[in-house]
C-alpha distance (Angstrom), angle and dihedral (degrees) to the residues before:
residue distance angle dihedral
X1 . . .
X2 3.81 . .
X3 3.77 112.7 .
X4 3.82 117.4 -116.4
X5 3.78 114.4 -87.4
X6 3.80 91.3 -121.3
X7 3.80 89.8 63.4
X8 3.78 93.4 45.2
X9 3.81 91.3 53.6
X10 3.83 88.2 57.5
X11 3.80 96.4 41.5
X12 3.84 116.4 134.7
X13 3.81 88.8 -132.1
X14 3.81 110.3 87.2
X15 3.80 92.5 -152.8
X16 3.80 89.7 56.5
X17 3.81 92.2 48.3
X18 3.79 90.1 50.7
X19 3.81 92.2 49.4
X20 3.80 89.5 48.4
X21 3.80 90.7 54.4
X22 3.78 90.1 54.5
X23 3.79 90.8 47.3
X24 3.80 91.8 49.6
X25 3.80 90.8 58.6
X26 3.80 89.5 56.4
X27 3.79 96.5 43.4
X28 3.83 114.3 110.7
X29 3.81 85.7 -138.1
X30 3.82 92.4 51.4
X31 3.80 91.7 137.8
X32 3.79 87.9 71.3
X33 3.81 91.4 63.9
X34 3.80 100.3 48.9
X35 3.81 95.5 100.0
X36 3.80 93.3 44.8
X37 3.78 91.1 49.7
X38 3.79 89.8 48.2
X39 3.80 89.1 56.2
X40 3.82 90.3 50.4
X41 3.80 90.6 57.8
X42 3.79 83.8 83.4
X43 3.80 95.2 48.6
X44 3.83 111.6 140.1
X45 3.81 90.2 -131.3
X46 3.80 109.0 78.9
X47 3.80 94.0 -149.5
X48 3.80 90.0 57.2
X49 3.81 95.8 47.3
X50 3.81 90.0 47.2
X51 3.82 91.0 50.1
X52 3.81 90.1 49.6
X53 3.81 90.0 50.8
X54 3.79 91.4 48.5
X55 3.79 91.0 49.0
X56 3.81 92.7 49.5
X57 3.79 90.6 49.2
X58 3.79 90.3 54.4
X59 3.79 94.4 44.3
X60 3.78 91.2 44.6
X61 3.78 91.6 66.2
X62 3.79 87.9 70.8
X63 3.82 105.0 20.4
X64 3.81 119.1 61.0
X65 3.81 91.6 -164.5
X66 3.81 88.5 77.7
X67 3.80 89.9 71.8
X68 3.80 91.2 60.4
X69 3.80 91.8 49.9
X70 3.80 91.4 49.5
X71 3.81 92.6 48.5
X72 3.80 89.8 53.0
X73 3.81 91.2 47.7
X74 3.80 91.5 51.4
X75 3.82 87.1 60.7
X76 3.79 93.0 48.5
X77 3.83 119.5 124.7
X78 3.84 87.7 -128.9
X79 3.83 114.6 91.1
X80 3.81 90.5 -157.9
X81 3.79 91.7 53.6
X82 3.79 91.6 47.1
X83 3.80 91.2 52.4
X84 3.81 92.8 47.6
X85 3.80 88.6 52.0
X86 3.80 89.1 49.6
X87 3.81 90.1 50.9
X88 3.81 91.2 52.2
X89 3.80 93.6 44.0
X90 3.80 95.5 55.5
X91 3.79 90.2 49.4
X92 3.78 89.9 55.8
X93 3.79 97.5 49.7
X94 3.83 140.8 -7.4
X95 3.83 108.9 -70.0
X96 3.78 113.3 -89.4
X97 3.83 128.4 -155.2
X98 3.81 88.8 -109.2
X99 3.80 85.8 74.1
X100 3.81 93.3 56.4
X101 3.83 96.5 99.0
X102 3.80 92.5 54.0
X103 3.80 93.1 44.9
X104 3.81 93.7 48.0
X105 3.79 91.0 48.5
X106 3.81 91.2 50.6
X107 3.80 90.3 50.6
X108 3.81 87.7 72.8
X109 3.80 96.2 45.0
X110 3.79 121.3 135.7
X111 3.81 87.3 -131.3
X112 3.80 111.0 86.3
X113 3.80 93.5 -154.1
X114 3.79 90.2 53.9
X115 3.82 91.7 48.5
X116 3.78 94.0 52.5
X117 3.79 93.0 43.9
X118 3.81 89.0 52.0
X119 3.81 91.3 49.2
X120 3.80 90.5 52.7
X121 3.80 91.0 48.9
X122 3.80 90.7 51.4
X123 3.81 91.4 49.2
X124 3.79 91.4 49.3
X125 3.78 90.4 46.5
X126 3.80 91.2 47.8
X127 3.79 91.4 55.8
X128 3.80 88.1 59.5
X129 3.80 101.7 34.4
X130 3.80 120.8 41.6
X131 3.78 95.3 -155.5
X132 3.80 91.2 71.3
X133 3.81 90.4 72.5
X134 3.79 90.1 62.0
X135 3.79 90.6 47.9
X136 3.81 91.7 53.5
X137 3.80 92.1 46.8
X138 3.79 88.6 52.2
X139 3.79 91.3 48.7
X140 3.81 93.5 51.8
X141 3.78 88.7 50.4
X142 3.79 99.8 41.5
X143 3.80 113.3 2.2
X144 3.78 115.4 157.1
X145 3.81 94.1 -111.9
X146 3.81 137.6 21.7
X147 3.80 88.3 -113.6
X148 3.81 90.8 57.8
X149 3.80 92.1 46.3
X150 3.78 95.1 50.8
X151 3.81 93.6 44.6
X152 3.80 89.5 50.2
X153 3.82 87.9 53.8
X154 3.80 90.4 54.0
X155 3.82 90.2 48.3
X156 3.82 90.6 50.9
X157 3.80 89.1 52.2
X158 3.81 88.9 60.7
X159 3.78 99.2 36.8
X160 3.79 106.2 40.9
X161 3.82 116.0 14.2
X162 3.80 88.1 143.8
X163 3.81 98.1 50.7
X164 3.82 121.4 100.8
X165 3.80 92.5 -146.7
X166 3.80 89.1 58.4
X167 3.80 90.9 50.5
X168 3.81 91.3 49.7
X169 3.77 96.7 50.6
X170 3.81 93.3 43.5
X171 3.79 89.0 51.3
X172 3.81 89.3 52.3
X173 3.79 90.4 48.6
X174 3.81 92.0 58.5
X175 3.83 85.4 72.4
X176 3.83 93.5 52.2
X177 3.76 118.8 131.5
X178 3.80 92.1 -130.6
X179 3.80 110.9 80.9
X180 3.81 93.0 -149.9
X181 3.79 90.8 57.6
X182 3.80 91.1 48.5
X183 3.79 91.3 51.4
X184 3.80 91.0 48.8
X185 3.80 91.1 49.2
X186 3.81 93.2 50.8
X187 3.80 89.2 46.8
X188 3.80 92.4 51.0
X189 3.80 92.5 45.9
X190 3.80 89.1 62.6
X191 3.82 88.6 68.1
X192 3.82 96.6 53.0
X193 3.79 111.6 123.4
X194 3.80 100.1 -158.0
X195 3.81 108.6 14.2
X196 3.79 119.4 -175.9
X197 3.84 116.4 -114.5
X198 3.80 92.2 -102.4
X199 3.82 90.0 65.4
X200 3.80 92.2 59.7
X201 3.81 90.1 43.4
X202 3.81 89.5 53.0
X203 3.81 91.5 51.4
X204 3.80 90.4 51.9
X205 3.77 90.7 49.2
X206 3.81 91.5 48.3
X207 3.79 90.7 55.2
X208 3.78 89.0 63.0
X209 3.79 104.2 29.8
X210 3.83 112.0 24.0
X211 3.83 106.5 115.5
X212 3.80 94.3 -149.5
X213 3.79 111.1 77.0
X214 3.82 93.2 -156.6
X215 3.80 89.5 55.8
X216 3.81 89.0 50.1
X217 3.80 89.6 53.7
X218 3.80 90.7 50.4
X219 3.82 90.0 48.8
X220 3.81 89.5 53.6
X221 3.79 91.7 51.4
X222 3.81 90.2 46.2
X223 3.80 91.4 53.8
X224 3.78 89.5 52.9
X225 3.79 92.4 47.6
X226 3.81 93.6 50.1
X227 3.80 91.1 45.9
X228 3.79 90.8 50.7
X229 3.82 89.8 59.0
X230 3.82 96.8 38.1
X231 3.79 118.1 97.8
X232 3.79 94.1 -128.9
X233 3.79 98.0 37.1
X234 3.78 119.2 -142.1
X235 3.78 116.0 2.2
X236 3.79 117.3 -135.8
X237 3.80 95.1 -104.7
X238 3.80 91.7 52.3
X239 3.79 91.9 46.3
X240 3.79 90.3 51.9
X241 3.81 91.6 49.2
X242 3.81 91.5 50.3
X243 3.80 92.3 46.3
X244 3.79 89.6 52.6
X245 3.81 90.1 50.0
X246 3.82 90.4 47.7
X247 3.80 89.2 55.0
X248 3.81 93.0 52.1
X249 3.75 129.4 104.0
X250 3.82 100.5 -108.3
X251 3.80 107.9 95.0
X252 3.80 96.0 -156.8
X253 3.79 92.4 48.3
X254 3.77 89.6 47.6
X255 3.80 91.4 53.8
X256 3.82 92.0 46.9
X257 3.81 91.5 50.4
X258 3.79 92.9 46.0
X259 3.77 90.6 50.1
X260 3.81 90.5 49.9
X261 3.79 90.9 50.0
X262 3.80 92.4 51.0
X263 3.76 98.4 40.3
X264 3.82 94.8 87.9
X265 3.80 90.2 65.5
X266 3.82 94.6 44.2
X267 3.81 106.5 39.1
X268 3.80 93.1 150.3
X269 3.80 90.1 60.7
X270 3.78 96.9 49.3
X271 3.76 112.5 117.4
X272 3.83 93.8 -10.8
X273 3.79 106.5 172.9
X274 3.79 91.0 -9.4
X275 3.75 139.1 83.1
X276 3.80 102.9 -84.8
X277 3.78 94.6 -149.4
X278 3.79 97.0 54.6
X279 3.77 106.8 17.7
X280 3.79 87.2 -124.9
X281 3.79 125.1 126.8
X282 3.76 116.3 -95.3
X283 3.78 136.7 29.8
X284 3.78 103.8 -86.7
X285 3.75 98.5 83.7
X286 3.76 107.6 -129.5
X287 3.74 135.7 -21.5
X288 3.76 113.5 -53.0
């Protein structure tokens, strides 16, 4: 005989707890399991906490009591539980500014999946609420950790590639002391739709003076990306900077510069199957 769901939700086996969460969402008496699922939002096994969040999101479409459980979880001392509650909340309704503290906190998580999920939530929230743009700009400029600052740069790339305030703060971030933040800033700059002249000048300068060779490669790709979208293509100063980089001794930088120089003639090939801002596979735009 199948064990009662209440026992399965407390089972020592994480796989059984996860399966019980999924079963709870389907149970006609799902309202009975809301509190137990809320407790599992803080489960030490990520798959279980995610299943509990998914179950609460499904139950919450028909049971208002889920909102109270999620509000309590968002005030939990456990960062993992707060993020799971955030995950469930945004599945129930479009993300509201009241969720900003949890999303910003998650942006600096040690867990890469959590960071990227938080960045997506902030982008989605920013498309609905204008104040989020200012929050992201502030985070790029003064986030509590380098991880937060670089993830905020990636979020800005998606949310506001056409905004001058995004261009300004990303330009500032290319001078950051943390190399990861600089790489993220150069990556995000490649997506700008109407960059001011000082952005292109900074990319040229980085090709010659940036101490981190990976950041120089990203700057080369960014120059090619901006030129591809610009009406006049590469200006002479940028072409000269890329040609100098292509003649250098670093093979990866040479390839990046050569690709940037040739991208004007092959726009359909640019970034095919790869992240256009980094030349790396995937859509995230660099390790973060």
